[in-house]
N, CA, C and O atoms as CSV, one atom per row, in Angstrom:
chain,resi,resn,atom,element,x,y,z
A,1,MET,N,N,0.711,-1.118,-0.016
A,1,MET,CA,C,0.123,0.057,-0.025
A,1,MET,C,C,0.940,1.126,0.181
A,1,MET,O,O,1.731,1.247,1.116
A,2,PRO,N,N,0.690,2.102,-0.927
A,2,PRO,CA,C,1.355,3.344,-0.892
A,2,PRO,C,C,0.934,4.380,0.162
A,2,PRO,O,O,-0.234,4.523,0.523
A,3,PRO,N,N,2.020,5.124,0.649
A,3,PRO,CA,C,1.569,6.382,1.620
A,3,PRO,C,C,0.973,7.312,1.162
A,3,PRO,O,O,1.232,7.607,-0.005
A,4,TYR,N,N,0.074,8.020,1.822
A,4,TYR,CA,C,-0.667,9.335,1.254
A,4,TYR,C,C,-0.670,10.384,2.476
A,4,TYR,O,O,-0.575,10.011,3.645
A,5,ASP,N,N,-0.757,11.381,2.192
A,5,ASP,CA,C,-0.921,12.458,3.176
A,5,ASP,C,C,-2.208,13.293,2.696
A,5,ASP,O,O,-2.302,13.829,1.592
A,6,CYS,N,N,-3.118,13.312,3.639
A,6,CYS,CA,C,-4.560,13.982,3.368
A,6,CYS,C,C,-4.494,15.435,4.292
A,6,CYS,O,O,-4.643,15.498,5.513
A,7,MET,N,N,-4.232,16.572,3.367
A,7,MET,CA,C,-4.413,17.871,4.034
A,7,MET,C,C,-5.736,18.153,4.089
A,7,MET,O,O,-6.531,17.812,3.213
A,8,LEU,N,N,-6.077,18.881,5.269
A,8,LEU,CA,C,-7.257,19.228,5.562
A,8,LEU,C,C,-7.352,20.839,5.965
A,8,LEU,O,O,-6.686,21.239,6.920
A,9,LEU,N,N,-8.164,21.719,5.241
A,9,LEU,CA,C,-8.225,23.082,5.695
A,9,LEU,C,C,-9.616,23.317,6.097
A,9,LEU,O,O,-10.557,23.270,5.304
A,10,PHE,N,N,-9.734,23.601,7.496
A,10,PHE,CA,C,-11.021,23.734,8.180
A,10,PHE,C,C,-11.303,25.194,8.328
A,10,PHE,O,O,-10.402,26.028,8.408
A,11,LYS,N,N,-12.759,25.524,8.367
A,11,LYS,CA,C,-12.987,26.731,8.605
A,11,LYS,C,C,-12.460,27.330,9.951
A,11,LYS,O,O,-12.311,26.512,10.858
A,12,PRO,N,N,-12.158,28.634,10.215
A,12,PRO,CA,C,-11.578,29.059,11.362
A,12,PRO,C,C,-12.334,28.915,12.812
A,12,PRO,O,O,-11.832,28.889,13.936
A,13,ASN,N,N,-13.625,28.835,12.434
A,13,ASN,CA,C,-14.460,28.960,13.559
A,13,ASN,C,C,-14.909,27.396,14.083
A,13,ASN,O,O,-15.683,27.243,15.028
A,14,VAL,N,N,-14.425,26.479,13.473
A,14,VAL,CA,C,-14.816,25.215,13.843
A,14,VAL,C,C,-14.251,24.622,14.920
A,14,VAL,O,O,-13.023,24.612,14.999
A,15,LYS,N,N,-15.052,24.022,15.939
A,15,LYS,CA,C,-14.504,23.474,17.413
A,15,LYS,C,C,-13.581,22.407,17.092
A,15,LYS,O,O,-13.578,21.765,16.041
A,16,LYS,N,N,-12.686,22.245,18.214
A,16,LYS,CA,C,-11.819,21.249,18.348
A,16,LYS,C,C,-12.412,19.950,18.262
A,16,LYS,O,O,-11.855,19.078,17.596
A,17,GLU,N,N,-13.552,19.716,18.905
A,17,GLU,CA,C,-14.358,18.405,18.904
A,17,GLU,C,C,-14.710,18.055,17.591
A,17,GLU,O,O,-14.461,16.915,17.198
A,18,ALA,N,N,-15.319,18.973,16.766
A,18,ALA,CA,C,-15.644,18.762,15.448
A,18,ALA,C,C,-14.655,18.353,14.505
A,18,ALA,O,O,-14.910,17.562,13.597
A,19,LEU,N,N,-13.336,18.959,14.724
A,19,LEU,CA,C,-12.145,18.550,13.954
A,19,LEU,C,C,-11.768,16.992,14.148
A,19,LEU,O,O,-11.604,16.123,13.291
A,20,ILE,N,N,-11.685,16.921,15.571
A,20,ILE,CA,C,-11.202,15.527,15.904
A,20,ILE,C,C,-12.237,14.442,15.339
A,20,ILE,O,O,-11.879,13.315,15.000
A,21,SER,N,N,-13.492,14.878,15.279
A,21,SER,CA,C,-14.628,13.733,14.928
A,21,SER,C,C,-14.515,13.571,13.424
A,21,SER,O,O,-14.893,12.504,12.939
A,22,LEU,N,N,-13.994,14.597,12.576
A,22,LEU,CA,C,-14.078,14.422,11.247
A,22,LEU,C,C,-12.594,13.678,11.067
A,22,LEU,O,O,-12.558,12.793,10.211
A,23,VAL,N,N,-11.687,13.890,11.612
A,23,VAL,CA,C,-10.462,13.207,11.538
A,23,VAL,C,C,-10.604,11.692,11.841
A,23,VAL,O,O,-10.165,10.786,11.133
A,24,ALA,N,N,-11.296,11.557,13.024
A,24,ALA,CA,C,-11.569,10.183,13.351
A,24,ALA,C,C,-12.468,9.207,12.241
A,24,ALA,O,O,-12.362,8.000,12.024
A,25,ARG,N,N,-13.312,10.138,11.685
A,25,ARG,CA,C,-14.276,9.482,10.684
A,25,ARG,C,C,-13.325,8.940,9.568
A,25,ARG,O,O,-13.426,7.783,9.159
A,26,ILE,N,N,-12.388,9.830,9.089
A,26,ILE,CA,C,-11.445,9.541,8.003
A,26,ILE,C,C,-10.606,8.310,8.443
A,26,ILE,O,O,-10.426,7.335,7.714
A,27,GLY,N,N,-10.137,8.433,9.623
A,27,GLY,CA,C,-9.441,7.288,9.967
A,27,GLY,C,C,-10.095,5.893,10.106
A,27,GLY,O,O,-9.468,4.863,9.859
A,28,LYS,N,N,-11.423,5.905,10.526
A,28,LYS,CA,C,-12.154,4.667,10.594
A,28,LYS,C,C,-12.391,4.189,9.143
A,28,LYS,O,O,-12.315,2.994,8.857
A,29,HIS,N,N,-12.682,5.149,8.229
A,29,HIS,CA,C,-12.923,4.768,6.639
A,29,HIS,C,C,-11.674,4.257,6.187
A,29,HIS,O,O,-11.772,3.267,5.462
A,30,VAL,N,N,-10.569,4.654,6.415
A,30,VAL,CA,C,-9.195,4.250,5.959
A,30,VAL,C,C,-9.034,2.816,6.705
A,30,VAL,O,O,-8.446,1.930,6.085
A,31,CYS,N,N,-9.471,2.580,7.855
A,31,CYS,CA,C,-8.964,1.380,8.554
A,31,CYS,C,C,-10.092,0.160,7.814
A,31,CYS,O,O,-9.735,-0.950,7.422
A,32,LYS,N,N,-11.289,0.624,7.765
A,32,LYS,CA,C,-12.341,-0.192,6.969
A,32,LYS,C,C,-11.728,-0.790,5.660
A,32,LYS,O,O,-11.987,-1.954,5.353
A,33,ARG,N,N,-10.974,-0.062,4.940
A,33,ARG,CA,C,-10.594,-0.568,3.741
A,33,ARG,C,C,-9.176,-1.078,3.960
A,33,ARG,O,O,-8.443,-0.902,2.987
A,34,ASN,N,N,-8.678,-1.612,4.912
A,34,ASN,CA,C,-7.561,-2.257,5.286
A,34,ASN,C,C,-6.292,-1.328,5.186
A,34,ASN,O,O,-5.180,-1.736,4.851
A,35,GLY,N,N,-6.601,-0.017,5.521
A,35,GLY,CA,C,-5.465,0.821,5.539
A,35,GLY,C,C,-5.136,0.984,6.975
A,35,GLY,O,O,-5.786,0.447,7.872
A,36,VAL,N,N,-3.876,1.912,7.202
A,36,VAL,CA,C,-3.414,2.351,8.301
A,36,VAL,C,C,-3.172,3.797,8.498
A,36,VAL,O,O,-2.472,4.298,7.619
A,37,VAL,N,N,-3.600,4.632,9.484
A,37,VAL,CA,C,-3.340,6.023,9.717
A,37,VAL,C,C,-2.002,5.810,10.481
A,37,VAL,O,O,-1.844,5.021,11.413
A,38,THR,N,N,-1.077,6.621,9.951
A,38,THR,CA,C,0.336,6.560,10.542
A,38,THR,C,C,0.416,7.961,11.513
A,38,THR,O,O,0.731,7.961,12.703
A,39,GLU,N,N,0.110,8.955,10.836
A,39,GLU,CA,C,0.442,10.252,11.786
A,39,GLU,C,C,-0.809,11.203,11.452
A,39,GLU,O,O,-1.497,11.151,10.432
A,40,VAL,N,N,-0.942,12.016,12.455
A,40,VAL,CA,C,-2.029,13.204,12.634
A,40,VAL,C,C,-1.207,14.403,13.026
A,40,VAL,O,O,-0.568,14.376,14.078
A,41,LYS,N,N,-1.189,15.596,12.126
A,41,LYS,CA,C,-0.459,16.696,12.796
A,41,LYS,C,C,-1.459,17.835,12.657
A,41,LYS,O,O,-2.156,17.897,11.644
A,42,SER,N,N,-1.560,18.737,13.625
A,42,SER,CA,C,-2.156,19.961,13.311
A,42,SER,C,C,-1.432,21.143,13.409
A,42,SER,O,O,-0.700,21.349,14.378
A,43,PHE,N,N,-1.574,21.998,12.434
A,43,PHE,CA,C,-0.673,23.146,12.069
A,43,PHE,C,C,-1.432,24.369,12.711
A,43,PHE,O,O,-0.997,25.507,12.534
A,44,GLY,N,N,-2.319,24.184,13.294
A,44,GLY,CA,C,-3.234,25.331,14.048
A,44,GLY,C,C,-3.810,26.209,12.973
A,44,GLY,O,O,-4.131,25.756,11.875
A,45,THR,N,N,-3.947,27.602,13.340
A,45,THR,CA,C,-4.611,28.579,12.509
A,45,THR,C,C,-3.563,29.143,11.538
A,45,THR,O,O,-2.501,29.585,11.977
A,46,VAL,N,N,-3.807,29.135,10.392
A,46,VAL,CA,C,-2.867,29.580,9.198
A,46,VAL,C,C,-3.686,30.711,8.522
A,46,VAL,O,O,-4.913,30.716,8.422
A,47,GLN,N,N,-2.803,31.704,8.055
A,47,GLN,CA,C,-3.323,32.828,7.148
A,47,GLN,C,C,-3.399,32.316,5.781
A,47,GLN,O,O,-2.416,31.671,5.419
A,48,LEU,N,N,-4.293,32.454,4.995
A,48,LEU,CA,C,-4.374,32.105,3.507
A,48,LEU,C,C,-4.090,33.157,2.596
A,48,LEU,O,O,-4.447,34.305,2.861
A,49,GLY,N,N,-3.492,32.885,1.564
A,49,GLY,CA,C,-2.962,33.786,0.745
A,49,GLY,C,C,-4.146,34.559,-0.161
A,49,GLY,O,O,-3.973,35.566,-0.848
A,50,TYR,N,N,-5.223,33.915,0.000
A,50,TYR,CA,C,-6.337,34.691,-0.689
A,50,TYR,C,C,-7.652,34.135,-0.030
A,50,TYR,O,O,-7.598,33.047,0.543
A,51,GLY,N,N,-8.759,34.795,-0.085
A,51,GLY,CA,C,-10.142,34.385,0.647
A,51,GLY,C,C,-10.657,33.050,-0.104
A,51,GLY,O,O,-10.648,32.915,-1.327
A,52,VAL,N,N,-11.073,32.160,0.753
A,52,VAL,CA,C,-11.671,31.207,0.173
A,52,VAL,C,C,-13.226,31.221,0.267
A,52,VAL,O,O,-13.779,31.197,1.366
A,53,LYS,N,N,-13.951,31.261,-0.955
A,53,LYS,CA,C,-15.462,31.653,-0.686
A,53,LYS,C,C,-16.340,30.411,-0.598
A,53,LYS,O,O,-16.247,29.435,-1.342
A,54,LYS,N,N,-17.161,30.559,0.351
A,54,LYS,CA,C,-18.112,29.401,0.745
A,54,LYS,C,C,-19.472,30.122,0.838
A,54,LYS,O,O,-19.644,31.332,0.691
A,55,ARG,N,N,-20.492,29.116,1.127
A,55,ARG,CA,C,-21.843,29.824,0.984
A,55,ARG,C,C,-21.937,30.689,2.355
A,55,ARG,O,O,-22.817,31.550,2.335
A,56,ASP,N,N,-21.307,30.612,3.325
A,56,ASP,CA,C,-21.408,31.331,4.577
A,56,ASP,C,C,-20.471,32.463,4.602
A,56,ASP,O,O,-20.433,33.090,5.660
A,57,GLY,N,N,-19.739,32.833,3.680
A,57,GLY,CA,C,-18.809,34.010,3.551
A,57,GLY,C,C,-17.493,33.509,2.850
A,57,GLY,O,O,-17.326,32.427,2.288
A,58,ARG,N,N,-16.675,34.448,2.996
A,58,ARG,CA,C,-15.147,34.540,2.594
A,58,ARG,C,C,-14.215,34.302,3.688
A,58,ARG,O,O,-14.279,35.036,4.674
A,59,PHE,N,N,-13.362,33.369,3.631
A,59,PHE,CA,C,-12.460,32.905,4.911
A,59,PHE,C,C,-11.043,33.414,4.499
A,59,PHE,O,O,-10.644,33.164,3.362
A,60,TYR,N,N,-10.379,34.012,5.243
A,60,TYR,CA,C,-8.842,34.262,4.956
A,60,TYR,C,C,-8.085,33.686,6.129
A,60,TYR,O,O,-6.975,34.172,6.348
A,61,GLN,N,N,-8.474,32.831,6.826
A,61,GLN,CA,C,-7.885,32.028,7.753
A,61,GLN,C,C,-8.468,30.555,7.747
A,61,GLN,O,O,-9.577,30.343,7.256
A,62,GLY,N,N,-7.711,29.551,8.294
A,62,GLY,CA,C,-8.208,28.326,8.326
A,62,GLY,C,C,-7.404,27.465,9.527
A,62,GLY,O,O,-6.358,27.873,10.033
A,63,GLN,N,N,-7.905,26.514,9.807
A,63,GLN,CA,C,-7.204,25.534,10.576
A,63,GLN,C,C,-6.655,24.299,9.666
A,63,GLN,O,O,-7.324,23.603,8.903
A,64,MET,N,N,-5.358,24.216,9.926
A,64,MET,CA,C,-4.912,23.082,8.936
A,64,MET,C,C,-4.389,21.828,9.662
A,64,MET,O,O,-3.686,21.910,10.669
A,65,MET,N,N,-4.763,20.676,9.107
A,65,MET,CA,C,-4.526,19.454,9.663
A,65,MET,C,C,-3.808,18.468,8.538
A,65,MET,O,O,-4.047,18.636,7.342
A,66,GLN,N,N,-3.004,17.532,8.957
A,66,GLN,CA,C,-2.315,16.620,8.074
A,66,GLN,C,C,-2.573,15.299,8.639
A,66,GLN,O,O,-2.313,14.986,9.801
A,67,VAL,N,N,-3.207,14.381,7.570
A,67,VAL,CA,C,-3.443,12.899,8.258
A,67,VAL,C,C,-2.525,11.949,7.273
A,67,VAL,O,O,-2.756,11.709,6.088
A,68,SER,N,N,-1.582,11.538,7.952
A,68,SER,CA,C,-0.603,10.601,7.140
A,68,SER,C,C,-1.176,9.091,7.118
A,68,SER,O,O,-1.591,8.610,8.172
A,69,MET,N,N,-1.199,8.425,6.053
A,69,MET,CA,C,-1.947,7.177,6.222
A,69,MET,C,C,-1.252,6.224,4.933
A,69,MET,O,O,-0.657,6.674,3.954
A,70,MET,N,N,-1.508,4.852,5.234
A,70,MET,CA,C,-1.111,3.872,4.229
A,70,MET,C,C,-2.437,3.263,3.729
A,70,MET,O,O,-3.128,2.537,4.444
A,71,ALA,N,N,-2.741,3.587,2.506
A,71,ALA,CA,C,-4.058,2.815,2.039
A,71,ALA,C,C,-3.931,2.335,0.539
A,71,ALA,O,O,-2.936,2.522,-0.161
A,72,THR,N,N,-5.079,1.694,0.152
A,72,THR,CA,C,-5.151,1.277,-1.169
A,72,THR,C,C,-5.204,2.532,-2.194
A,72,THR,O,O,-5.402,3.651,-1.720
A,73,PRO,N,N,-5.047,2.381,-3.455
A,73,PRO,CA,C,-5.036,3.339,-4.446
A,73,PRO,C,C,-6.315,3.913,-4.672
A,73,PRO,O,O,-6.330,5.033,-5.183
A,74,GLU,N,N,-7.436,3.340,-4.379
A,74,GLU,CA,C,-9.014,3.676,-4.414
A,74,GLU,C,C,-9.255,4.709,-3.324
A,74,GLU,O,O,-10.286,5.359,-3.495
A,75,ILE,N,N,-8.621,4.978,-2.361
A,75,ILE,CA,C,-8.813,5.952,-1.245
A,75,ILE,C,C,-9.200,7.313,-1.860
A,75,ILE,O,O,-10.013,7.977,-1.217
A,76,ASN,N,N,-8.728,7.818,-3.016
A,76,ASN,CA,C,-8.858,9.092,-3.570
A,76,ASN,C,C,-10.491,9.122,-3.928
A,76,ASN,O,O,-11.224,10.034,-3.547
A,77,LYS,N,N,-10.851,8.218,-4.555
A,77,LYS,CA,C,-12.396,8.188,-4.972
A,77,LYS,C,C,-13.240,7.920,-3.771
A,77,LYS,O,O,-14.394,8.345,-3.816
A,78,GLU,N,N,-12.824,7.251,-2.651
A,78,GLU,CA,C,-13.485,6.962,-1.458
A,78,GLU,C,C,-13.553,8.147,-0.583
A,78,GLU,O,O,-14.497,8.209,0.205
A,79,LEU,N,N,-12.731,9.041,-0.610
A,79,LEU,CA,C,-12.793,10.309,0.219
A,79,LEU,C,C,-13.552,11.534,-0.468
A,79,LEU,O,O,-13.480,12.614,0.119
A,80,HIS,N,N,-14.164,11.472,-1.483
A,80,HIS,CA,C,-14.957,12.426,-2.127
A,80,HIS,C,C,-16.180,12.896,-1.313
A,80,HIS,O,O,-16.831,13.912,-1.556
A,81,TYR,N,N,-16.415,11.969,-0.257
A,81,TYR,CA,C,-17.547,12.525,0.521
A,81,TYR,C,C,-17.166,13.831,1.354
A,81,TYR,O,O,-18.065,14.536,1.812
A,82,LEU,N,N,-15.915,14.122,1.529
A,82,LEU,CA,C,-15.447,15.292,2.115
A,82,LEU,C,C,-15.762,16.521,1.324
A,82,LEU,O,O,-15.721,17.616,1.885
A,83,ASN,N,N,-16.078,16.414,0.041
A,83,ASN,CA,C,-16.571,17.657,-0.786
A,83,ASN,C,C,-17.654,18.192,-0.044
A,83,ASN,O,O,-17.782,19.413,0.045
A,84,LYS,N,N,-18.640,17.219,0.631
A,84,LYS,CA,C,-19.949,17.809,0.956
A,84,LYS,C,C,-20.042,18.147,2.639
A,84,LYS,O,O,-21.058,18.424,3.277
A,85,GLU,N,N,-18.620,18.026,3.141
A,85,GLU,CA,C,-18.575,18.640,4.560
A,85,GLU,C,C,-18.499,20.182,4.588
A,85,GLU,O,O,-17.691,20.817,3.910
A,86,ASP,N,N,-19.339,20.695,5.367
A,86,ASP,CA,C,-19.627,22.162,5.572
A,86,ASP,C,C,-18.281,22.618,6.671
A,86,ASP,O,O,-17.904,23.790,6.659
A,87,LYS,N,N,-17.818,21.914,7.313
A,87,LYS,CA,C,-16.653,22.392,8.030
A,87,LYS,C,C,-15.230,22.613,7.301
A,87,LYS,O,O,-14.317,23.333,7.706
A,88,LEU,N,N,-15.253,21.910,6.256
A,88,LEU,CA,C,-13.913,22.060,5.558
A,88,LEU,C,C,-13.895,23.182,4.478
A,88,LEU,O,O,-14.922,23.398,3.834
A,89,LEU,N,N,-12.939,23.789,4.293
A,89,LEU,CA,C,-12.648,24.806,3.179
A,89,LEU,C,C,-12.099,24.097,1.978
A,89,LEU,O,O,-12.600,24.342,0.881
A,90,ARG,N,N,-11.274,23.378,2.070
A,90,ARG,CA,C,-10.672,22.595,1.141
A,90,ARG,C,C,-9.962,21.281,1.708
A,90,ARG,O,O,-9.722,21.206,2.913
A,91,TRP,N,N,-9.612,20.196,0.791
A,91,TRP,CA,C,-8.961,19.177,1.190
A,91,TRP,C,C,-8.291,18.706,-0.112
A,91,TRP,O,O,-8.621,19.002,-1.261
A,92,LEU,N,N,-7.093,17.764,0.372
A,92,LEU,CA,C,-5.955,17.426,-0.780
A,92,LEU,C,C,-5.672,16.222,-0.333
A,92,LEU,O,O,-5.659,15.988,0.875
A,93,LEU,N,N,-5.386,15.220,-1.328
A,93,LEU,CA,C,-4.888,13.944,-1.097
A,93,LEU,C,C,-3.548,13.934,-1.870
A,93,LEU,O,O,-3.611,14.344,-3.029
A,94,VAL,N,N,-2.519,13.587,-1.474
A,94,VAL,CA,C,-1.190,13.622,-2.001
A,94,VAL,C,C,-0.645,12.161,-1.751
A,94,VAL,O,O,-0.628,11.602,-0.654
A,95,LYS,N,N,-0.196,11.630,-2.958
A,95,LYS,CA,C,0.516,10.254,-2.825
A,95,LYS,C,C,2.020,10.655,-2.745
A,95,LYS,O,O,2.555,11.478,-3.488
A,96,GLN,N,N,2.699,9.885,-1.631
A,96,GLN,CA,C,4.107,10.216,-1.542
A,96,GLN,C,C,4.952,9.332,-2.379
A,96,GLN,O,O,4.707,8.135,-2.233
A,97,ARG,N,N,5.878,9.632,-3.211
A,97,ARG,CA,C,6.546,8.998,-4.167
A,97,ARG,C,C,7.973,8.674,-3.726
A,97,ARG,O,O,8.644,9.595,-3.258
A,98,ASP,N,N,8.478,7.499,-3.826
A,98,ASP,CA,C,9.726,7.085,-3.761
A,98,ASP,C,C,10.149,7.110,-2.330
A,98,ASP,O,O,11.320,7.351,-2.035
A,99,THR,N,N,9.311,6.888,-1.506
A,99,THR,CA,C,9.474,6.858,0.133
A,99,THR,C,C,9.874,5.601,0.336
A,99,THR,O,O,9.307,4.648,-0.199
A,100,LYS,N,N,11.092,5.460,1.288
A,100,LYS,CA,C,11.631,4.232,1.852
A,100,LYS,C,C,11.563,4.119,3.166
A,100,LYS,O,O,11.914,5.060,3.878
A,101,PHE,N,N,11.179,3.148,3.600
A,101,PHE,CA,C,10.837,2.700,5.009
A,101,PHE,C,C,11.855,1.601,5.517
A,101,PHE,O,O,12.269,0.715,4.769
A,102,GLY,N,N,12.249,1.727,6.917
A,102,GLY,CA,C,12.763,0.693,7.376
A,102,GLY,C,C,14.182,0.078,7.078
A,102,GLY,O,O,15.204,0.749,7.226
A,103,LEU,N,N,14.195,-1.090,6.696
A,103,LEU,CA,C,15.427,-1.686,6.244
A,103,LEU,C,C,15.903,-1.128,4.885
A,103,LEU,O,O,17.110,-1.042,4.655
A,104,GLU,N,N,14.837,-0.691,3.845
A,104,GLU,CA,C,15.232,-0.223,2.687
A,104,GLU,C,C,15.935,1.056,2.872
A,104,GLU,O,O,16.753,1.381,2.011
A,105,PHE,N,N,15.771,1.656,3.660
A,105,PHE,CA,C,16.387,3.132,4.033
A,105,PHE,C,C,17.693,2.904,4.515
A,105,PHE,O,O,18.665,3.474,4.017
A,106,MET,N,N,17.797,1.930,5.660
A,106,MET,CA,C,19.096,1.710,6.140
A,106,MET,C,C,20.122,1.106,4.984
A,106,MET,O,O,21.321,1.385,4.954
A,107,SER,N,N,19.555,0.363,4.177
A,107,SER,CA,C,20.587,-0.402,3.120
A,107,SER,C,C,20.878,0.597,2.178
A,107,SER,O,O,21.994,0.440,1.683
A,108,ASP,N,N,20.236,1.609,1.742
A,108,ASP,CA,C,20.516,2.638,0.756
A,108,ASP,C,C,21.551,3.682,1.538
A,108,ASP,O,O,22.504,4.173,0.934
A,109,GLU,N,N,21.317,3.934,2.738
A,109,GLU,CA,C,22.305,4.713,3.364
A,109,GLU,C,C,23.514,4.017,3.873
A,109,GLU,O,O,24.153,4.685,4.686
A,110,GLY,N,N,23.974,2.870,3.605
A,110,GLY,CA,C,25.042,2.319,4.148
A,110,GLY,C,C,25.193,1.928,5.454
A,110,GLY,O,O,26.278,1.700,5.988
A,111,GLY,N,N,23.917,1.832,6.068
A,111,GLY,CA,C,23.677,1.465,7.347
A,111,GLY,C,C,23.903,2.594,8.352
A,111,GLY,O,O,23.892,2.415,9.570
A,112,LEU,N,N,24.119,3.824,7.725
A,112,LEU,CA,C,24.255,4.893,8.751
A,112,LEU,C,C,25.567,4.929,9.502
A,112,LEU,O,O,25.573,5.265,10.687
A,113,GLU,N,N,26.549,4.638,8.941
A,113,GLU,CA,C,27.743,4.277,9.684
A,113,GLU,C,C,28.337,5.608,10.268
A,113,GLU,O,O,28.392,6.603,9.546
A,114,PRO,N,N,28.817,5.642,11.663
A,114,PRO,CA,C,29.388,7.050,11.933
A,114,PRO,C,C,30.344,7.583,11.304
A,114,PRO,O,O,30.468,8.800,11.440
A,115,SER,N,N,31.259,6.894,10.475
A,115,SER,CA,C,32.354,7.476,9.620
A,115,SER,C,C,31.700,8.298,8.789
A,115,SER,O,O,32.207,9.418,8.714
A,116,LYS,N,N,30.665,8.101,8.086
A,116,LYS,CA,C,30.052,8.882,7.049
A,116,LYS,C,C,29.765,10.265,7.699
A,116,LYS,O,O,29.979,11.290,7.051
A,117,PHE,N,N,29.268,10.313,9.006
A,117,PHE,CA,C,28.948,11.526,9.655
A,117,PHE,C,C,29.991,12.250,10.031
A,117,PHE,O,O,29.855,13.470,10.120
A,118,SER,N,N,31.113,11.692,10.295
A,118,SER,CA,C,32.250,12.634,10.502
A,118,SER,C,C,32.934,13.260,9.265
A,118,SER,O,O,33.505,14.349,9.318
A,119,GLN,N,N,32.835,12.448,8.064
A,119,GLN,CA,C,33.066,13.102,6.762
A,119,GLN,C,C,32.238,14.289,6.278
A,119,GLN,O,O,32.627,15.134,5.471
A,120,ILE,N,N,30.983,14.243,6.905
A,120,ILE,CA,C,30.025,15.411,6.525
A,120,ILE,C,C,30.359,16.573,7.312
A,120,ILE,O,O,30.248,17.723,6.888
A,121,ASN,N,N,30.777,16.255,8.486
A,121,ASN,CA,C,31.348,17.505,9.301
A,121,ASN,C,C,32.642,18.150,8.906
A,121,ASN,O,O,32.887,19.345,9.068
A,122,LYS,N,N,33.506,17.204,8.338
A,122,LYS,CA,C,34.688,17.879,7.822
A,122,LYS,C,C,34.331,18.801,6.844
A,122,LYS,O,O,34.598,20.000,6.935
A,123,LEU,N,N,33.660,18.224,5.790
A,123,LEU,CA,C,33.105,19.345,4.558
A,123,LEU,C,C,32.599,20.476,5.239
A,123,LEU,O,O,33.043,21.557,4.852
A,124,ASP,N,N,31.718,20.487,6.227
A,124,ASP,CA,C,31.154,21.620,6.673
A,124,ASP,C,C,32.142,22.660,7.233
A,124,ASP,O,O,31.932,23.871,7.166
A,125,ASP,N,N,33.375,22.031,7.861
A,125,ASP,CA,C,34.434,22.960,8.515
A,125,ASP,C,C,35.276,23.670,7.479
A,125,ASP,O,O,35.878,24.717,7.716
A,126,GLU,N,N,35.284,22.997,6.238
A,126,GLU,CA,C,36.221,23.644,5.085
A,126,GLU,C,C,35.317,24.897,4.633
A,126,GLU,O,O,35.887,25.885,4.170
A,127,ASP,N,N,34.056,24.874,4.748
A,127,ASP,CA,C,33.387,26.119,4.137
A,127,ASP,C,C,33.569,27.244,5.135
A,127,ASP,O,O,32.881,28.234,4.886
A,128,ASP,N,N,34.258,27.308,6.096
A,128,ASP,CA,C,34.267,28.432,7.123
A,128,ASP,C,C,35.174,29.424,6.502
A,128,ASP,O,O,36.372,29.441,6.783
A,129,ASP,N,N,34.619,30.274,5.639
A,129,ASP,CA,C,35.525,31.402,5.203
A,129,ASP,C,C,35.173,32.924,5.578
A,129,ASP,O,O,35.351,33.848,4.785
A,130,GLU,N,N,34.788,33.043,6.535
A,130,GLU,CA,C,34.186,34.219,7.061
A,130,GLU,C,C,35.211,35.352,7.176
A,130,GLU,O,O,34.953,36.550,7.065
A,131,ASN,N,N,36.493,34.766,7.431
A,131,ASN,CA,C,37.364,36.096,7.468
A,131,ASN,C,C,37.892,36.547,6.068
A,131,ASN,O,O,38.327,37.686,5.895
A,132,GLU,N,N,37.840,35.659,5.130
A,132,GLU,CA,C,37.904,36.075,3.706
A,132,GLU,C,C,37.090,37.217,3.405
A,132,GLU,O,O,37.503,38.312,3.021
A,133,ASP,N,N,35.870,36.868,3.614
A,133,ASP,CA,C,34.721,37.998,3.162
A,133,ASP,C,C,35.209,39.099,3.939
A,133,ASP,O,O,35.283,40.176,3.347
A,134,ASP,N,N,35.525,39.059,5.029
A,134,ASP,CA,C,35.757,40.553,5.956
A,134,ASP,C,C,37.044,41.421,5.219
A,134,ASP,O,O,37.152,42.646,5.277
A,135,GLU,N,N,37.930,40.558,4.559
A,135,GLU,CA,C,39.091,41.258,4.084
A,135,GLU,C,C,38.551,41.799,2.652
A,135,GLU,O,O,38.995,42.880,2.262
A,136,GLU,N,N,37.727,41.182,1.946
A,136,GLU,CA,C,37.160,41.745,0.608
A,136,GLU,C,C,36.642,43.010,0.865
A,136,GLU,O,O,36.936,43.977,0.162
A,137,TYR,N,N,35.749,43.087,2.003
A,137,TYR,CA,C,35.000,44.280,2.238
A,137,TYR,C,C,35.828,45.481,2.596
A,137,TYR,O,O,35.566,46.630,2.241
A,138,GLU,N,N,36.840,45.117,3.324
A,138,GLU,CA,C,37.782,46.401,3.673
A,138,GLU,C,C,38.539,46.805,2.474
A,138,GLU,O,O,38.761,48.006,2.319
A,139,VAL,N,N,39.015,45.847,1.500
A,139,VAL,CA,C,39.541,46.309,0.227
A,139,VAL,C,C,38.673,47.278,-0.475
A,139,VAL,O,O,39.101,48.340,-0.927
A,140,ASN,N,N,37.281,46.837,-0.566
A,140,ASN,CA,C,36.226,47.734,-1.409
A,140,ASN,C,C,36.081,48.929,-0.711
A,140,ASN,O,O,35.826,49.913,-1.405
A,141,GLU,N,N,36.204,49.122,0.761
A,141,GLU,CA,C,35.956,50.384,1.318
A,141,GLU,C,C,37.237,51.349,0.950
A,141,GLU,O,O,37.026,52.537,0.704
A,142,GLU,N,N,38.578,50.807,0.919
A,142,GLU,CA,C,39.623,51.652,0.618
A,142,GLU,C,C,39.524,52.199,-0.895
A,142,GLU,O,O,39.866,53.347,-1.178
A,143,GLU,N,N,39.021,51.273,-1.857
A,143,GLU,CA,C,38.853,51.834,-3.244
A,143,GLU,C,C,37.956,52.777,-3.333
A,143,GLU,O,O,38.165,53.616,-4.209
A,144,THR,N,N,36.984,52.900,-2.667
A,144,THR,CA,C,35.852,53.977,-2.713
A,144,THR,C,C,36.316,55.362,-2.405
A,144,THR,O,O,35.819,56.331,-2.979
A,145,LYS,N,N,37.332,55.485,-1.439
A,145,LYS,CA,C,37.915,56.652,-0.796
A,145,LYS,C,C,38.537,57.377,-1.862
A,145,LYS,O,O,39.126,58.432,-1.629
């Protein structure tokens, strides 16, 4: 089953209990279809770049939540009942591509050996050229006088 992220943008005046009940309904729906909800994140109230027009007005703020799940590919069609939810401004389902989990991740990274971390730190130390930048600015100041 591929991993998905479902982004939910609620109206700003929706109560926390209503948010939780809708997310729980989504989770139950996914579980009934042999899926698994892996994570739920709340981003709180966010300012929108433009007003989202709904029947009860135009909204410039919203409460954003993310539901991460592993589900069958038919989940996109099955979640279309969210279009009728009056608490939601927008929702979006995104399929994660080329995501590696567990042992696949460990084998591609070489087992995350400590020696690789020390090489990364050495490369970062070589980029320390703050003193050279200061000398360039001093020369430029003298040339302008």
